[in-house]
N, C-alpha and C positions, 0 to 999 in steps of 0.2 A: 522375545529374543532378538528380533530384527531391530527394534528400537535400541536395545542395549548394544548390539554389534555396531550399529551405524553412529550412534550419538554418545555411547558410554554411560547411558542412564536409562532407567526404566520409566522415568517420567517424561512427559512430552517436552521436546526441546523448545516448543513455542509457548509454553505456559507463561513465561515472563512477558509475553507480548499482550496479555489480556488482563482485564480487571472486571469486576462486577460493578456496573453503574448503579449507584444507590437509589436514584430516582426511579429508574425503570426496572431494575433487577436483571437487566440484560448484560451479557458478556460483551465488552467493548475493548477496543485496542488502547493501549497505554501510550499517550502522546510522548514522543521523544524516545521510545524504546527502539532497541536495535538488537537483533539476534542473527548472527551470521550474515547472510546476504539480504536480510529483510530489514528495512528501515521504516519506522512509523514517524510521520512528521508531527509538528506541534499541534496540528488540528485533529490528529488521531486517524489519519489516512496513510496507506502505504505509499511511499515514494517521496519525492522532493517536497520542499516547503511550498506552500501556496501563498502567492502574493496577496496580502490583505491591506487595505480593502481592494476589491477587484477593480482594476483600471477600467475607465469608461470604454465601452466598445468591445471589451473582451467577452468572448463566449466561453462559458465553463460547462463541462460535461461531468455528470456524476455516474459512476459505474457501481451499481448496487448488485450485490450477490454474495455468494458464500465461497467455498473453496476454489471453484474454477475462476472466480473473479480475483480473489486474493493471490492465487498462483504461488503458493509457498514452495513448490518444488522447482521453480525456474531458476536460472543461473544468476539473476540479479533483479533489482527493482525495475530496471529498464526493459527487461525481457518479459514482464507481466503483460498480459494482453491489453489492459487499459492504456499502458504507456505506448504499446505498439500502435494502437488506434490513433493516439495523439500524434505520433511520429508520421503516420501515413497522411493524416490531415495536413500537417505542415508541408509535406512533400506535394500534396495536391493544391495547397493554397499558400505558396511561399510569400513571405513578407507580411503575414497576418499576426505577428506578435510571438511572444514566448509561449512555452508549453504550459506554464502555470500562471 
């Protein structure tokens, strides 16, 4: 009932974000998908596009996890904790390049 009241459907609102990977049989994110406040980039990760190839000298962090890492309930992609960590790193180390 809560699902129906909140989203107008009994199916999960985020089902369109996922697909089954044929090689592994695992559920993965659909590159380029968008549902409400959630954006999946072309690489299949939540958030902004990632500059490819990685520029020399850039450090990249990977945040691996489930629901608490994906943060489906936050107000925007930028409010998910992985983005907050990147934001704090930029504050601590100004002039070290872009977020992606």
